[in-house]
C-alpha positions as CSV (number, residue, x, y, z in Angstrom):
1,M,0.0,-0.1,0.0
2,S,1.3,3.4,-1.0
3,A,2.1,6.0,1.6
4,E,1.0,8.7,-0.9
5,P,-2.4,9.8,-0.6
6,D,-4.6,9.1,-3.5
7,A,-4.9,12.4,-5.7
8,L,-8.6,11.8,-6.4
9,A,-9.7,11.4,-2.9
10,V,-7.7,14.3,-1.7
11,V,-9.1,16.8,-4.3
12,N,-12.5,15.3,-3.7
13,Q,-12.1,15.9,0.0
14,L,-11.4,19.7,-0.9
15,R,-14.3,19.6,-3.1
16,D,-16.6,18.3,-0.2
17,L,-15.2,20.8,2.2
18,A,-15.6,23.7,-0.4
19,A,-19.4,22.8,-0.8
20,D,-19.9,24.3,2.6
21,P,-19.7,28.2,2.2
22,M,-18.2,28.2,5.9
23,N,-15.1,26.3,4.7
24,R,-14.3,28.3,1.6
25,R,-12.2,31.1,3.3
26,A,-10.0,28.7,5.1
27,I,-9.4,26.7,1.7
28,V,-8.4,30.1,0.1
29,Q,-6.2,31.3,3.0
30,D,-4.4,27.8,3.6
31,Q,-0.9,27.9,2.6
32,G,-1.2,24.5,0.9
33,C,-4.7,24.2,-0.7
34,L,-4.4,26.4,-3.5
35,P,-1.0,25.5,-4.5
36,G,-2.0,22.0,-4.3
37,L,-5.0,22.5,-6.7
38,I,-2.5,24.0,-9.2
39,L,-0.6,21.0,-9.1
40,F,-3.6,18.8,-9.6
41,L,-4.3,20.5,-12.7
42,D,-1.2,18.6,-14.4
43,H,-2.5,15.0,-13.2
44,P,-2.9,12.5,-15.6
45,N,-6.2,11.5,-14.3
46,P,-8.9,13.9,-15.8
47,Q,-11.3,13.3,-12.8
48,V,-8.6,14.8,-10.5
49,V,-8.2,17.7,-12.9
50,Y,-11.8,18.3,-13.1
51,S,-12.4,18.2,-9.3
52,A,-9.5,20.6,-8.8
53,L,-11.3,23.1,-11.5
54,L,-14.5,22.6,-9.6
55,V,-13.0,23.5,-6.1
56,S,-11.4,26.6,-7.9
57,C,-15.0,27.7,-9.2
58,I,-16.7,27.0,-6.0
59,T,-14.3,28.8,-3.9
60,D,-14.3,31.6,-6.6
61,T,-10.4,31.9,-6.3
62,P,-8.2,33.2,-9.1
63,C,-5.9,30.2,-8.5
64,L,-5.9,29.7,-12.3
65,S,-4.8,33.0,-13.3
66,N,-1.5,32.8,-14.9
67,V,-0.7,29.2,-14.6
68,D,2.5,28.6,-16.5
69,G,2.0,32.2,-18.1
70,G,-0.8,31.2,-20.3
71,L,-4.1,30.1,-18.6
72,F,-6.3,32.8,-17.6
73,V,-9.7,33.0,-15.8
74,S,-11.9,35.6,-17.5
């Protein structure tokens, strides 16, 4: 069994937490959540990428503005 957490489980946990408006500020202000979401955007599993994008939308964060200098949220 791998010691590394399953990426889909992690991003889905963030998604579930973000569903509650009371958790959104904590997700945005946490030092690891948004950088982690950005890393998930490059994951080979499309479900992981989709969930990361969903968390970004739910939390209304600009975490996707200027990822690698070319991806911008309008």
